[in-house]
C-alpha angles and dihedrals in degrees: 000000000000136000117271117267111212108218092197140029091199091119110091119243120264111296118237114248089232086087093044147090098220139034108226124213132186118190127187122193129222121256115132116230087003087078082096089078098063090035088067092048093050087047090058094042091051090050091054093048086051092054088054102039109017137274095290093063112120132185092249091064091066109041126078088198133017117190132187140170126208106326086005084058090055093048089047090056096045092053095047108032110106125239124209089283091051093251130118113290090221134035119219092251088061096058101077092045087050093057092044089050101046102020093090088054096044091050105026115189117260117191139194130352095336090061094051094045092048090051092053097050101036145353115313091238129028091218095222096130092044090050096046089049095049090048091050093048099043102030111173095344109140126200095261091057092068111120091232131013113293130195120193120172126211133164126240107216092190092057092030093226141101117274112205118197103207132171087217095055092053087074093065100016105050092172089073093061089101130150111293089226089061091051092050092048092050099047089048096052096107111186112254091015105060133006122262116268120234127180141154122233126194117212125213092276092055097251115142122230119195122210127195103184144177138175116317087221092083088064103029120001090169097044097187094108090051091060092047086051092054091046091047091051091052092047090048092052089049092238113198085231094073140052112244116270132158115262111268091016090149095174085076094056126085107196131182113188119189126196128200094223137268140223096230098130092043088068087208093174134049136186090240091055093042091050091071095048128109128188094292095052094049088053099040124029114151109302093342147079105221099194092050092043091053095045094048093046092047093052092042093054096043091057092048092046093047092048093047092051093053096045093048093047089057092044091240099116091131090066092061122072121181114180116189136156106221099176104074119142141178115351095354091066090057123096096215110032103118102170111143088248092053093048089051091049095050092052086049091051093051092049091046089049088066092059096043117104114273109256141194134194113267102228091212099052101022087230123130109242134180117265113231115237097011097096122205132343082255093057091050091046091055089053091049092049087054089050093047089047095046089048093056091045090051088051095047090048094049092047093053093050091052089053 
C-alpha cells in the first residue's frame, strides 16, 4: 500500500465558505484499530464525489473543517497533509489498507503473564513503531500546512485541561503551529495503551512552549462539538473567512460525524459484574479497559444527543449525519486486537454499515433507530455527496463572478 499520487492538480483548491451557503464539517471519532470502520465510509463518500467531480476529487476539497480524535486525528492528518504537489498524501481508499498493514505492528500481540504484568506497571505498548511511522508520513508538515482547516483535540496532563490544535487558533496562537506528527502522536496517546507525549515548541519569537499530552478522547472522543465550537468562535469574531450567520444557526451547517463502532448491544458490562471490581479490574478486563470504554462511550453519546436535539429543534436534521455501528461484539469491540481475522471483520463491518438502515437517535429513549423512508447509510451518503459537490460549485461560481 502506498499513498495516493495525484496525477493532476486541475481541481481547484478548497473554496472558502465566505462564498458559500453552508459550512461543511467532517468529524471522526477515536477508537484505535476500529478506525478501519469510518475509513470504509470515507472511501465510499470520496468515490461518490469522484463520480460527480472527477477522479482527482479528495475529501479535503469539500470540508471547511475536518476534526478527529485519537485514531480519527491520524485519519484527519492523512486526508489533509499535502504532498509535493499540494494534494492530500492519502486518498480515502488508502486508509483502511494502511490500518490493515500497520495495525499488527502498532498493536503487537502480548500474551500470558508477561502481557498482564507489563500492562500493570506501564503502558501496554511503547508506541515506538507508531511514532516512527507517523514521523515518516508527516515529516516536517505543520498544522498550518493542512489543505483545509483541521481540529485535533488532546489533553494536557500537566495543566489538567484540553489542548485543542486548530487551524483557526494558529492565526492568534502561533505557538500551536506545531508539527502535525506531534499532534497525531499526542492525540493517540491513550492512557494505559501508549505513553503520554511531551515536546517543546519554539514560536516565531523564540519563546518555548511545553506540552504534556495524552489522547484527546479523554476530552472529546466524539469531537464533532469541538469543530462546531471552532466554527462558532470564528463566526462570533466575524472572521473574514466566513459569511455572517447567527451563533448556533445550525441550519447553515452540514455535518458528517463518523463513529468507530461501539458494543452497546453486546451489553458487555453489568452492575453485578462491576460490583466485584477493584482498581485492576476497572483498568483490565479481558481485552478491554472498562473505565476508558465507559468514559469514551458516555462522551460520544452525549455529543450525538446534543447535536440531534439542536438540529431537530431548528428543523435542520437533514443537515446532520451520524453513522455509527452499535453492534460490535468480541474482538471487534476492542481498540487493539489486530489478528488477521479481526482486521478482516472490521473491514466487513465498515462495508456492511454502508448497507445498514440510516438511523437517528431517538430523543426519548436515547437509542439510535432506523428512519423510515431514508434508505441505507449509503443512500444518505450519496445525497450528502451531491450537497457537498453543489456547495463547492456554488462557491467557485460566486468567486469567479467576484473576480
